[in-house]
C-alpha positions as a Python dict, from the first residue, in 0.01 Angstrom:
ca = {
    (1, 'M'): (0, 0, 0),
    (2, 'I'): (-268, 223, -145),
    (3, 'V'): (-445, 441, 108),
    (4, 'K'): (-771, 618, 25),
    (5, 'K'): (-739, 986, 106),
    (6, 'K'): (-1017, 1182, 272),
    (7, 'N'): (-1126, 1529, 162),
    (8, 'M'): (-894, 1814, 252),
    (9, 'D'): (-1007, 2108, 461),
    (10, 'T'): (-964, 2469, 354),
    (11, 'Q'): (-649, 2517, 564),
    (12, 'T'): (-475, 2218, 402),
    (13, 'I'): (-576, 2337, 55),
    (14, 'L'): (-430, 2683, 129),
    (15, 'I'): (-107, 2531, 268),
    (16, 'V'): (-64, 2317, -44),
    (17, 'I'): (-127, 2612, -278),
    (18, 'L'): (120, 2826, -77),
    (19, 'I'): (382, 2550, -105),
    (20, 'G'): (323, 2549, -482),
    (21, 'I'): (354, 2927, -499),
    (22, 'A'): (676, 2923, -294),
    (23, 'A'): (826, 2645, -505),
    (24, 'G'): (720, 2815, -826),
    (25, 'M'): (862, 3149, -717),
    (26, 'L'): (1192, 2991, -614),
    (27, 'S'): (1201, 2796, -938),
    (28, 'G'): (1156, 3114, -1137),
    (29, 'L'): (1389, 3308, -909),
    (30, 'V'): (1685, 3071, -871),
    (31, 'G'): (1595, 2755, -1062),
    (32, 'I'): (1498, 2535, -763),
    (33, 'G'): (1162, 2406, -653),
    (34, 'G'): (1048, 2046, -665),
    (35, 'G'): (1283, 1832, -464),
    (36, 'L'): (1439, 2111, -264),
    (37, 'I'): (1124, 2299, -163),
    (38, 'I'): (815, 2085, -222),
    (39, 'V'): (942, 1760, -69),
    (40, 'P'): (1055, 1909, 265),
    (41, 'A'): (747, 2133, 282),
    (42, 'L'): (510, 1838, 235),
    (43, 'V'): (698, 1642, 502),
    (44, 'Y'): (711, 1925, 757),
    (45, 'F'): (381, 2106, 695),
    (46, 'L'): (153, 1816, 597),
    (47, 'G'): (329, 1536, 783),
    (48, 'M'): (374, 1325, 469),
    (49, 'S'): (625, 1044, 462),
    (50, 'Q'): (939, 1103, 256),
    (51, 'H'): (814, 861, -11),
    (52, 'S'): (473, 1024, -33),
    (53, 'A'): (628, 1371, -52),
    (54, 'Q'): (865, 1256, -328),
    (55, 'G'): (585, 1084, -520),
    (56, 'T'): (363, 1388, -491),
    (57, 'S'): (645, 1621, -601),
    (58, 'L'): (711, 1393, -898),
    (59, 'G'): (340, 1412, -980),
    (60, 'L'): (390, 1783, -1036),
    (61, 'I'): (634, 1711, -1319),
    (62, 'L'): (435, 1407, -1435),
    (63, 'L'): (415, 1466, -1807),
    (64, 'P'): (741, 1636, -1892),
    (65, 'V'): (995, 1393, -1748),
    (66, 'G'): (883, 1177, -1458),
    (67, 'I'): (591, 968, -1581),
    (68, 'L'): (748, 629, -1505),
    (69, 'A'): (863, 737, -1160),
    (70, 'V'): (520, 884, -1082),
    (71, 'M'): (350, 562, -1190),
    (72, 'A'): (576, 358, -962),
    (73, 'Y'): (508, 586, -663),
    (74, 'Y'): (135, 599, -745),
    (75, 'K'): (108, 219, -752),
    (76, 'Q'): (256, 214, -402),
    (77, 'G'): (2, 472, -281),
    (78, 'H'): (250, 757, -252),
    (79, 'V'): (95, 1014, -490),
    (80, 'D'): (-202, 1229, -396),
    (81, 'P'): (-350, 1363, -723),
    (82, 'K'): (-547, 1637, -542),
    (83, 'I'): (-231, 1776, -385),
    (84, 'V'): (-48, 1748, -719),
    (85, 'G'): (-319, 1959, -885),
    (86, 'L'): (-316, 2225, -614),
    (87, 'L'): (65, 2241, -614),
    (88, 'A'): (55, 2289, -992),
    (89, 'I'): (-182, 2585, -960),
    (90, 'G'): (47, 2754, -709),
    (91, 'F'): (362, 2656, -899),
    (92, 'V'): (246, 2816, -1224),
    (93, 'A'): (168, 3148, -1053),
    (94, 'G'): (475, 3138, -831),
    (95, 'S'): (718, 3056, -1112),
    (96, 'F'): (587, 3348, -1317),
    (97, 'F'): (636, 3599, -1034),
    (98, 'G'): (965, 3443, -921),
    (99, 'S'): (1109, 3475, -1270),
    (100, 'K'): (997, 3840, -1290),
    (101, 'I'): (1171, 3916, -959),
    (102, 'S'): (1486, 3725, -1055),
    (103, 'L'): (1522, 3898, -1388),
    (104, 'N'): (1512, 4234, -1211),
    (105, 'L'): (1786, 4144, -962),
    (106, 'P'): (2162, 4140, -1020),
    (107, 'Q'): (2301, 3794, -1094),
    (108, 'E'): (2518, 3803, -780),
    (109, 'T'): (2212, 3869, -563),
    (110, 'V'): (2031, 3572, -714),
    (111, 'K'): (2337, 3351, -653),
    (112, 'K'): (2344, 3459, -288),
    (113, 'I'): (1971, 3391, -243),
    (114, 'F'): (2021, 3043, -388),
    (115, 'A'): (2321, 2973, -164),
    (116, 'V'): (2147, 3094, 153),
    (117, 'L'): (1841, 2881, 79),
    (118, 'M'): (2060, 2575, 27),
    (119, 'I'): (2237, 2637, 360),
    (120, 'I'): (1912, 2694, 553),
    (121, 'I'): (1754, 2379, 415),
    (122, 'A'): (2068, 2172, 477),
    (123, 'V'): (2098, 2293, 838),
    (124, 'K'): (1730, 2221, 900),
    (125, 'M'): (1757, 1872, 755),
    (126, 'I'): (2079, 1790, 942),
    (127, 'F'): (2004, 1937, 1284),
    (128, 'F'): (1629, 1983, 1312),
    (129, 'D'): (1486, 1679, 1133),
    (130, 'R'): (1201, 1552, 1345),
    (131, 'K'): (1195, 1172, 1348),
    (132, 'A'): (825, 1176, 1440),
    (133, 'V'): (748, 1335, 1103),
    (134, 'A'): (844, 1016, 916),
    (135, 'K'): (488, 884, 906),
    (136, 'T'): (309, 675, 650),
    (137, 'T'): (73, 818, 392),
    (138, 'T'): (-204, 807, 652),
    (139, 'S'): (-58, 1129, 791),
    (140, 'A'): (-206, 1474, 806),
    (141, 'V'): (-355, 1445, 458),
    (142, 'Q'): (-578, 1158, 569),
    (143, 'K'): (-677, 1340, 888),
    (144, 'H'): (-828, 1618, 678),
}
């Protein structure tokens, strides 16, 4: 089901860029980003469905490894190219700064940051997952 997206407002654009920056920084800092940061952030902050969030996250890695998966999600209407582009902008900047921070921290500190992030995300997904968030692609992105 392909859904035509409306234009995004400034707040949504800023949220998407901030998600990209956060994912990029965490990718550079502890080697995580796409599935662990971007997918939940798109679901919780933009109200995307899980499929749309996954398709959009895959769009970020489109050329290097996920082209066939992105095409499949795109054909089903679960990839928003505008959000992919904005996430990429934030991700490039965030990954640069995250890697700089990580390389200036002791390895044990980076391991602990990674572990704490994994625990926080797991607890949130297990105990605080809002069922109402599981909307179709006509979610918050279409409202804007």
